[in-house]
C-alpha positions as CSV (number, residue, x, y, z in Angstrom):
1,M,9.4,271.8,30.7
2,K,9.8,268.6,33.3
3,K,5.9,267.5,32.9
4,N,6.2,267.5,28.7
5,K,9.6,265.7,28.9
6,E,7.5,263.0,31.1
7,T,4.6,263.4,28.8
8,V,7.6,262.9,25.9
9,L,9.0,259.6,27.3
10,L,6.0,257.9,28.4
11,A,4.4,257.9,24.7
12,A,7.7,257.1,23.5
13,A,7.3,253.9,25.5
14,K,4.1,253.3,25.0
15,E,4.3,253.3,21.0
16,V,7.0,251.1,21.5
17,I,5.1,248.5,23.2
18,R,2.3,249.1,20.7
19,I,4.5,248.4,17.8
20,E,6.1,245.1,19.2
21,G,2.8,243.9,21.0
22,D,1.6,244.2,16.7
23,A,4.9,242.1,15.6
24,I,4.1,239.2,18.0
25,R,0.7,239.0,17.1
26,D,1.4,238.6,13.5
27,L,4.0,236.7,14.1
28,S,1.5,233.7,14.4
29,K,-0.1,234.3,10.8
30,S,3.6,233.5,9.3
31,L,3.5,229.8,10.9
32,T,3.7,227.4,8.4
33,A,3.8,223.4,8.5
34,D,7.9,224.2,8.8
35,F,7.2,224.9,12.6
36,S,6.1,221.9,13.4
37,N,8.2,219.7,10.9
38,A,10.7,221.5,12.6
39,A,9.5,220.2,16.0
40,L,9.5,216.8,15.0
41,A,12.3,216.7,13.7
42,I,13.9,218.0,16.8
43,L,12.1,215.0,18.6
44,K,13.6,212.4,16.7
45,T,17.0,213.6,17.2
46,K,19.5,211.7,18.9
47,G,21.7,214.9,19.5
48,R,21.7,218.5,20.9
49,V,20.2,221.6,19.0
50,I,23.4,223.9,18.1
51,V,21.9,227.6,18.2
52,T,24.0,230.4,16.5
53,G,23.7,233.5,15.7
54,M,25.6,236.8,15.1
55,G,25.5,240.0,17.1
56,K,21.9,241.0,19.0
57,S,20.7,237.8,16.6
58,G,23.5,235.8,18.9
59,N,22.5,237.1,21.9
60,I,18.9,236.0,21.8
61,G,20.0,232.9,20.4
62,K,22.3,232.4,23.8
63,K,18.6,232.3,25.6
64,I,16.7,230.1,23.3
65,S,19.1,227.7,23.5
66,A,18.8,228.2,27.4
67,T,15.1,227.8,27.1
68,L,15.6,224.7,25.7
69,A,18.2,223.0,27.5
70,S,16.4,223.7,30.5
71,T,13.0,222.1,29.4
72,G,14.1,219.0,28.0
73,T,15.6,219.7,25.1
74,P,19.6,219.5,25.1
75,S,21.3,222.4,23.5
76,L,24.4,224.8,23.5
77,F,25.0,227.6,21.5
78,V,28.2,228.1,19.0
79,H,29.2,231.2,18.3
80,P,29.5,231.6,14.0
81,A,32.7,233.1,14.0
82,E,34.1,230.9,16.3
83,A,32.7,227.6,14.5
84,N,34.8,228.7,11.2
85,H,37.8,229.0,13.3
86,G,37.6,225.3,14.7
87,D,34.3,225.1,16.8
88,L,32.6,223.6,14.0
89,G,34.0,220.6,15.3
90,M,31.0,220.8,18.5
91,I,28.3,220.0,15.8
92,T,27.8,216.1,15.4
93,H,26.1,214.7,12.5
94,S,23.2,213.9,15.3
95,D,22.8,217.2,15.8
96,I,20.1,219.7,14.4
97,V,21.2,223.6,14.0
98,L,19.0,226.1,14.3
99,S,20.8,229.5,12.8
100,I,19.2,232.9,13.4
101,S,19.8,235.8,10.8
102,Y,17.0,238.5,10.3
103,S,18.4,239.1,6.7
104,G,19.3,235.9,6.1
105,E,22.8,236.8,4.7
106,T,25.0,237.1,7.7
107,E,28.4,236.1,6.6
108,E,29.5,234.2,9.5
109,I,26.5,231.6,8.9
110,I,26.4,231.2,5.1
111,Q,30.1,230.6,5.5
112,I,29.0,227.1,7.7
113,L,26.6,226.2,5.4
114,P,29.1,224.0,2.6
115,Y,29.9,222.1,6.0
116,L,26.3,221.4,7.3
117,K,25.4,220.4,4.1
118,E,28.9,218.1,4.0
119,K,27.3,216.3,6.8
120,N,24.2,216.2,6.2
121,I,23.2,218.3,9.2
122,T,19.8,219.5,9.6
123,L,19.4,223.1,9.5
124,I,16.4,225.1,11.1
125,S,16.7,228.6,10.1
126,M,15.2,231.6,11.7
127,T,14.7,234.5,9.3
128,G,12.4,237.8,8.1
129,N,13.4,236.9,4.4
130,Q,11.9,233.8,3.2
131,N,14.1,234.2,-0.1
132,S,17.5,235.1,1.5
133,T,20.3,232.5,1.3
134,L,20.2,231.2,4.7
135,A,16.2,230.4,4.1
136,K,16.6,229.0,0.8
137,H,19.5,226.3,2.0
138,S,17.4,225.2,5.5
139,D,15.4,222.4,5.6
140,F,12.8,224.4,7.8
141,H,12.4,228.1,7.5
142,L,10.8,230.0,10.5
143,N,9.3,233.5,9.6
144,I,10.0,236.0,12.1
145,S,9.6,238.8,10.0
146,V,8.2,242.0,11.3
147,K,6.7,245.0,9.7
148,K,9.1,247.3,11.5
149,E,11.3,248.3,14.4
150,A,10.5,249.9,17.2
151,C,13.3,251.9,16.8
152,P,12.7,255.3,14.9
153,L,15.5,255.0,12.5
154,Q,14.8,251.8,11.8
155,L,18.2,250.7,12.7
156,A,18.3,249.0,15.7
157,P,16.7,245.3,16.3
158,T,14.2,245.8,18.4
159,S,10.6,244.4,17.0
160,S,13.1,241.5,15.1
161,T,14.4,240.6,18.4
162,T,11.3,240.1,20.1
163,A,9.8,238.4,17.3
164,T,12.6,235.8,17.4
165,L,12.5,235.4,21.1
166,V,8.8,234.7,21.0
167,M,9.6,231.8,18.3
168,G,12.2,230.5,20.3
169,D,10.0,230.3,23.2
170,A,7.0,228.9,20.9
171,L,9.3,226.2,19.6
172,A,10.7,225.5,23.1
173,V,7.0,225.3,24.4
174,A,6.0,222.5,22.2
175,L,8.4,220.4,22.6
176,M,8.0,220.5,26.6
177,K,4.6,219.7,25.5
178,Q,5.4,216.7,23.3
179,R,8.1,215.8,25.5
180,N,5.4,215.7,28.8
181,F,7.8,217.4,30.5
182,K,6.6,217.8,34.3
183,P,7.4,220.1,37.2
184,E,9.5,217.5,38.4
185,D,11.2,217.3,35.4
186,F,12.0,221.0,35.3
187,A,13.0,220.5,39.1
188,M,15.8,218.1,38.0
189,L,17.3,220.5,35.8
190,H,17.3,223.4,38.3
191,P,17.6,222.0,41.4
192,G,19.4,225.3,42.5
193,G,16.3,227.1,42.1
194,S,13.3,227.5,44.6
195,L,10.9,225.7,42.3
196,G,13.5,223.1,42.2
197,K,14.0,222.6,45.8
198,R,10.8,222.2,46.8
199,L,10.5,220.1,44.4
200,L,12.9,217.9,45.2
201,T,13.3,218.2,49.3
202,K,11.2,215.9,51.5
203,V,9.1,216.3,54.1
204,E,11.6,214.5,56.3
205,H,14.9,217.4,55.8
206,L,12.6,220.3,57.2
207,M,10.0,218.6,59.6
208,S,10.3,218.9,63.5
209,K,11.3,216.4,65.1
210,E,12.7,216.8,68.4
211,N,10.8,217.4,71.9
212,L,7.2,217.4,70.1
213,P,4.6,218.7,71.9
214,I,2.4,216.1,72.5
215,V,-0.5,215.7,75.0
216,T,-3.7,213.5,75.8
217,T,-7.1,214.1,75.5
218,T,-6.8,214.4,79.0
219,T,-4.1,216.3,79.6
220,P,-5.1,219.7,81.5
221,L,-5.3,223.2,79.8
222,S,-3.0,224.2,81.9
223,K,-0.1,221.8,81.2
224,V,-1.5,222.0,77.2
225,I,-0.8,225.6,77.2
226,S,2.7,224.9,79.4
227,I,3.8,222.3,76.5
228,M,3.2,224.7,73.4
229,S,5.0,227.3,75.3
230,E,8.3,224.6,75.4
231,G,7.3,222.9,72.1
232,R,7.4,226.8,70.0
233,L,5.4,225.4,67.3
234,G,2.2,227.4,68.2
235,M,0.5,224.1,68.3
236,A,0.3,220.9,70.4
237,I,-0.6,217.1,69.3
238,V,-3.2,215.5,70.9
239,I,-2.8,211.8,71.1
240,E,-5.8,209.0,72.1
241,N,-4.1,205.3,73.2
242,K,-0.4,206.4,71.2
243,K,-2.7,207.4,68.5
244,L,-3.5,210.6,66.5
245,K,-6.7,212.6,67.5
246,G,-6.2,216.0,67.3
247,I,-4.0,219.0,67.9
248,I,-4.1,222.3,69.3
249,T,-3.1,225.5,67.7
250,D,-3.3,228.9,69.3
251,G,-6.3,230.0,67.0
252,D,-7.8,227.1,69.3
253,L,-6.6,229.0,72.9
254,R,-8.0,232.2,71.5
255,R,-11.5,230.9,70.7
256,A,-11.5,228.4,73.7
257,I,-10.5,232.1,75.8
258,E,-13.2,234.1,74.4
259,K,-15.7,231.3,75.0
260,H,-14.7,229.8,77.9
261,H,-13.7,232.7,80.3
262,E,-12.8,232.2,83.7
263,K,-13.6,228.4,83.1
264,L,-11.0,227.8,81.2
265,F,-8.6,226.2,83.5
266,D,-11.5,223.5,84.0
267,L,-11.2,222.6,80.5
268,K,-8.9,219.5,79.7
269,A,-7.1,219.3,75.8
270,R,-10.1,217.2,74.4
271,N,-12.8,220.0,74.7
272,I,-10.7,222.7,72.7
273,M,-8.9,220.4,70.1
274,T,-9.5,219.9,65.9
275,L,-10.3,216.7,65.3
276,K,-8.6,214.3,62.3
277,P,-5.6,217.0,61.9
278,R,-4.5,217.4,57.8
279,T,-1.4,214.7,57.9
280,I,1.5,214.4,55.8
281,S,4.3,211.5,55.2
282,K,7.9,212.0,55.9
283,D,8.8,211.0,52.3
284,A,6.4,213.7,50.8
285,K,8.0,216.7,48.6
286,V,7.3,220.0,50.1
287,I,5.9,221.1,47.5
288,E,2.8,218.3,48.3
289,A,3.0,220.1,51.6
290,E,2.8,223.1,50.6
291,A,0.0,223.0,48.2
292,I,-2.0,220.4,51.4
293,C,-1.4,224.2,53.6
294,N,-2.6,225.9,50.6
295,K,-5.5,224.4,49.7
296,Y,-6.8,223.9,53.8
297,K,-5.6,227.3,54.5
298,I,-3.5,225.9,57.6
299,T,0.1,226.3,58.6
300,S,1.1,223.0,60.2
301,L,0.7,219.7,59.3
302,V,1.4,216.0,61.5
303,V,4.3,213.7,59.7
304,T,3.3,210.6,60.1
305,E,4.6,206.5,59.3
306,D,2.6,203.7,59.3
307,H,0.0,205.7,62.3
308,K,3.1,206.7,64.2
309,I,4.0,210.4,64.7
310,K,6.8,211.1,63.1
311,G,7.6,215.4,63.2
312,V,5.8,218.4,62.6
313,F,5.8,220.3,59.4
314,Q,5.0,224.2,59.3
315,I,4.8,226.3,56.1
316,Y,6.9,228.4,57.6
317,N,10.0,225.7,57.0
318,I,9.8,226.5,53.2
319,A,11.9,229.7,53.4
320,K,14.5,227.2,54.7
321,V,14.5,226.3,50.8
């Protein structure tokens, strides 16, 4: 009996995914010149994109507004019922309104159309009915109609809300590309996120700079091991005439032990060091340091400035941001 229930539940889930997947694939066929013209209007506006919608459409609208705002298009969500009771004052003549209603007949939204018309505010609508009141009174209409809802009763918004969300993402991404929105721009708007921190934090903020394990090319290996242990970085910086010459890592030590055995302590730093170690500026961003470490499959970078050693950056430091 339990197995039969599991089978039924899995079948139901797969059916929902299939129906909603079909709805998304069909969405591209509904795109018209209104999509690009709406995007161009947003790019030209000096104001914000005011997103509005009731119920589930409103919930999706909040997400679309948040996505726009976080990707370079100033936006905020205004509840249509609240708009009818004073919040219309939040919408200025410089703004563009993006109104979402699958039926295109949502009363609270229809009620604010005269105000938008009076103020000559550009209106973009997302509806599933291009002959609806909202669609007909819009400057640009984005068709989000679906063949069927995933809900077996055809009552709960499912495929339609998914289509709305995808249309909103399509608009946000299209605008991002036109604005040439870069990771650095994203970071400025997401300083609290891990990506934002890596993009904004400089190497100097995370590098080790006190009691660096520095040896010369002629330092005996026994002394090198002692300095590495004291430094607790799993490596030593090798210099010659006060200039960076190489590094010695734990890996270099292991390979030296395997190769030289009892003659190990007859060696000096120059005999086992890795030449031309990777370096980075203290003013570089952490994400640049991370990219270098990943590219060359290393864990440490020597931080330099004007050929002087300033510190050591290690990939493990990224966990601190």
